[in-house]
N, C-alpha and C positions, 0 to 999 in steps of 0.2 A: 520479449519479455522485458520488467523492469528490474532494476537488480536494488536491493536491499540488506542493510545490515539489523543485527538484533546485537542490542546492547543491556545488558544486564547481570548483574553481581548473584541474582539468583540463577545458578544452572541449571533447576528444574525448569525455570520459566523459560528459559535460551531454550533448551533443549525440548519443552513440550511446544513451544511457537515455531519451531524449527522442523520439526517430524509430524507433527499432528496435525497444522495447521493448514488448509490446503493454497499455498502462496500460488504454485504453479496455475493452478486451477481458476486464480484472478487474474493472474499476469504480472506473478512477482518470479524471482529468483533471488533464493537466501544465499548472499557470499561470503557471508561469515559471521559468528556471534564472537562476541569480545563481552567481560567481565568488570569492563572500566572504559572512561571515558579515553584514559592515555594508548591501550588497546587501539581503542576504536581510531583514536586520530593520526597513530601509526602507520594504520593500513588506508586509511582515507587521505592519508598525504601522497600515495602513490596508487589510490585505487581509484575511478568513477564510480558511485552511485547516484541511484535516481531517490531514496527513501532513506532516512536512518530513524528507525524505531527504537529511542534509547527509555532506561531507568533515569531518574533525577538521581535520589544517593545510592551513590557508590562509592567506595573506598578508591585512594588515588586522585580520580576526578571526575567529577560527576555531570550528568547529562546534563545542566546547564553552561558549566564550563565548555562542556564538550564543543556545543551546537555556539558559545559565544565566540571559539576560536576558530569554528569552522567559518562562520558570517565574518571574520577579521581577514582568514582566507581566501575570502567571497566566492566560499565553496557554495556553488551551486547541488540543493537535494532539497527532498520534502523534509522536515521534521518532523516527530511525530513523537509526544513524552507518553508513556507509560509507568502510572506512580501509586504506591499505599498513601500516598499525602493528599489530601484536601485542604491542606494546609494557602490562606489565599496568597501567600509572598511567592508560593511557587508559581501559581498561575500567571503572575502577574509580572515576572522574569521569566516565564514561557512566552507572553502575550507580546513583553519587550522584542524579545528574539523573533519575530514571527514563526514561532510553530503552529502549524496544520492544525493538529490537534493536540488534548491533553485527554487521555485516557487514563479514570482511578481503577486499579486493583479492587478487586478484583473484576476481572471484565466478561462480560458474555460471548461468546463464541460471534451472534448475530450483531453485535455492537462492532466487534474486529472485522467483519463480514463486508459492513454496509460502509465502516472508514477507509477500509483498503480499495475499496470497490470505485468510491467515489474520488479518492486520491489516485484511481486508474485510469479514470475516465476526464480528470484535470489533465492527467499526465500524456493521456492521448490528443488532449482538446491543443495543448502545448508543443508537442511535435510535431501533427498532423498541419500546424497554421504556422508551423517554422519551414518555409519555402529552405533553407540551407542543409535538411536532413533527411532527403529522399528516403534513402534506407532503413531509418525508423518508422516512419511513414507508412511504408510497403508494409513493415513488421507488425505493425498495428495494425495494417486493415486486414491483413492474413490471419491474425488471432482472432479480431472480434467474428471475420467470415466464419470461422471455425466454430464458435459459440454460439452465431445463429442458425447455424448447421446441426449443432447441436439441441438447441431448442427447437428447431422445426421437424427435426426426426424423432423427437420426446411429442411434440404433440401430436404429428400424424399415429404415433403407437397407442394414444394414450388419449382420444378426439373429444371421445363422449364424456370423460369427468375431469379433461382439463383446466387450468385457470393459470390466470399471470403469473401468481404465486408458488403454484407446483411447480409451473415450467420453471421461471425464474430459480427455483430450489435445487431442480434439477441440476441446473449447471452453474450452483454455488456463488447466485448472482442474487443483490435483494430486486425486490420487483420493479420499482423505478429505472434501476442499471440500467434491467432487462428492457423496458419500455424505450430506454431514451438511445438503447445500442439500436434499437430495428427502427428505430426516429431517422437517425441520423445514419443508418442502412441504406434505409430509402429515399434518405436525401439524395448519399452518393452512387445512387439506382449500384448498389454491390450486391443486392439482394437473389 
């Protein structure tokens, strides 16, 4: 599982994302929720996560400043902004800081699934290509094998009316991600 934190001053959004979005199903574990960048920065000074999902406008320290400070600390993570603002200046600042995605509120469930499925796949590629982390590579392979088994089971039970879209939806992946997962598994002979 990849580690993730949520940073948003709107408690309902933090709680909704933490409790109702299928993080575990797409390979993430929420390590904490924070209502401003300062709280998140204090947590990240002592803890490592793979992804930071943050709002932009928050009291005390906004999301842009949080990312800027983490970059200064050479903190390695994927940064995703979730914001109600469509203003160009925010998007420009995000691009300059190397933010992976800029999601505008309100967002659709399917968009969040797509964004985080792609991030998971990129993290999978990153960790499996790094020779120095075999433990993480094995964890990723185990998670992928389990997803593939779930898809195969679904296909066997629903073979008459199954489609790629339905099978992918069953494991909460988008069709592209599930296809990539199968292709990767075939190349590695782990099917």
